[in-house]
C-alpha positions, 0 to 999 in steps of 0.5 A: 606759371611763376611759383613763389620760391617760399612754396618750394620749402613750405611743408604743407604746400609741398605735401599737396604740390601739383605738377608745376610746383613738383617739377620745380622742386624735383629739379631743385632737389636734384641740383642739390644732390649733385652739389653735395656729390661734387663736394665729395669729389673735391675732397679727393680722398679715398675714404671720402669716396668709398665705404661710407660708414652708417647711416649711409653705407656705400660710396657717394657715387652709388648713393647718387646713382641709386637716387636716379634708379629709385625714381626710375623704378617707381615712376618711369618703369612702374606701369601701376604708378597711377595707383599710388601707394596701392600699386603692386610693388612686385608687379611688372616693371618696364626696362630701364634706360640702362640695361645694367641699372638694376645690377648697379643700383638695386640695393637688394642686389648689391651689399654695402661692401659692393657699393664702392666707386671702383665697381660702378660706372664713372661719375660722368656716366652716372650724372648722365643717367640722372639727367636722363631719368629726371627728364623722363620723370618730368615728362610723365609728371606733366601728363599725370592727373592732379590727384593724390594717387597719380602724384604720389610717387612724384611727391615720394621721389622728392621727399626721398631725395631730400632725406637722402641728401641729409644722410650724405650731409651727415656722412660729410660731417663724419668724414670732415668733408667741406660742404657749401651748406649753411649749417650754423643755428641762429641767435639763441638766448636762454629761456625758461621752460613752458608750463603746459596743462595736460589733455588729450592730443593727437599724433599722426595724420589722417589719410583723409586729410589728403596730400602726401603722408609718410608711412610712419605718420599714417593714422591718428592716435589720441594720447593723454598727457599729464600737466607738465613743463617742457623746455622752450628750446633744446638742451644747449652745449652749455647745459650738456657740458655741465653734465660732462664736467660733473663726471657724467660719462664716468658714473653709471648711475645716470645711464640705463644699462644699455646706455652704460654698455654703450659708454664702456664699449665705445670708451666715451668720455664725452659727446662725439664732437668733443675731442678736447675736454679742456676746450669742448666748444672748439669743434670740427664742423664739415672740415673746419674748426669752429668755436660753437656758441655755448647756447647752441643746441647740443648735437650728435648725441644719441638717445642714451646720452639724452636719457643720461643728461635727463636723469642727472638734471632730474628731468625726462624726455618728452613724449611724442604727443607732448613734443607735437602739441608744444610745436603746434600750439606753443610757438607764440610762447617761445617754443623753438624747434627746427634746428636739431632733430630731437629725441623723444621718449617713445619707441617707433610704432605704427599709428594706423592699424597695419601696413597691409594695404601698403606695398611701397619701398618704405614698408620693409624698412619701416616694419624692421624699425618698429619697436627697435627705433626711437622717434625723433621730431623737429628737423635740423639746420641741414634738413630741407625746410619742406621736411620740417613739419611738426607732424613728421616722424623720424626714427633711429636706433638708440645708439645712433649719433650720426645725425644732427640729433639733440633733445629737450626735457620735461619736468618729472 
C-alpha cells in the first residue's frame, strides 16, 4: 500500500498509525539517526565523539547503540509487549541478539563517563546491530494486531527515536558540528498580540481518545483562564536584544533570585548564542557563522532569561492552558507556533491521578521531573513534524538552554 509522504509527519495520524505506516516511519527515523551520527563521525574531533555535555551525556556512538537496544528491549525481548503500557517492566526478557548488549547499552549499568567510544564496539558493529534489531522489530510489527495495546511499543519506539534525534541535534549545536538539517525559520513579520476572552480550557489527552499518548500528556485537566492578550508569535531576537542593550543582564531587579544566581554563576552578559554584543546577530549555527534575521524567534534562552525579559517588558509567560488554547483556536487569527520550543509559566505535574498502572521506561524519568521541570510547548525547526502537536508537553529544568527554546508573553 502506498502511503502519502505527508502522513509520516502528521502528528495525529502517526499517533494512530497502523502497521504499514509505522513500518515506513520506523525505517525513516532510523535512516535519519544514522545520518546524524555520520555528521559527528565526519567532524573527526575527539570532543565531538566523546563526553557529550547535557542534555545528551555520553558519546554519539553510545547514543546510536542505545536506540537499537531500547527498541530490542521493549519489543523483541519483551514477552509482554502485546499488553502495551500494562506490561510488567520487570518481567522476563528474552536474550539479546548480542550477548553484550545490556553491558554496553543499558543506561542503568553504564554511567555517562562510561559511555565513551573507546569503551564500546566499533561503529560498523553498532550499525549492524541497528540493522539487525530493526529487522526483527519490523517482522514482529507485521504480525501485531491493529490495536492500541499491541502497537504501543512500536509507536513508542518511533517517537522515542525522534526525540533522541533532536537531543543529538542540540549536542551538534553546542559542539559546532555541521549538520545536513534545515534549521532556519521561515519569513517573519511583526504582529500585534491577540486578545483572548477567558474561559475554562482543557490540557492533556483523555486515554479513551485512543492512539499513542505520552505519559506526561495522559489525563485531562480543566483550567480556568482570565481575559488576556497573548503574543501572536514568539519573542524575536530584536525584542530580546533590546533587553540586553538596556543592561538586562546587569540588573538583578528583572530576575528571580534563582535566575540572578544563575547569571552570576555563569557570568552571563547575554544569551548563549551571542558571543559579540557589538554584533549579536552574527551567530554560530551548527558550525557555520550566519547572520540571523532580527524578527526570527530568540532561541537557546532558558526559563530564567524568559522570565527576566517578561518582567522588563511588563508582561508574563503564558500558562500551559493559555498557550494550548491559542495554538488550537487562534491559528486563523495569526497565532504562529512550531519553530521554537516555548517556555510556559507552569511546573510539570501529572495530568492524571497517578502513574500507578504504568510500568514503562518513561515512568522514573517523568516522576523525577515532576515539580522540578517547567513545561514547554510547541516544537522547534529541528523537531520532527509528527511531534509538533499542540497537545504535546515537553519539560526541562529552568536553567537549561541547550535546546531551541524560546518563549512568548501575555499581558499582566
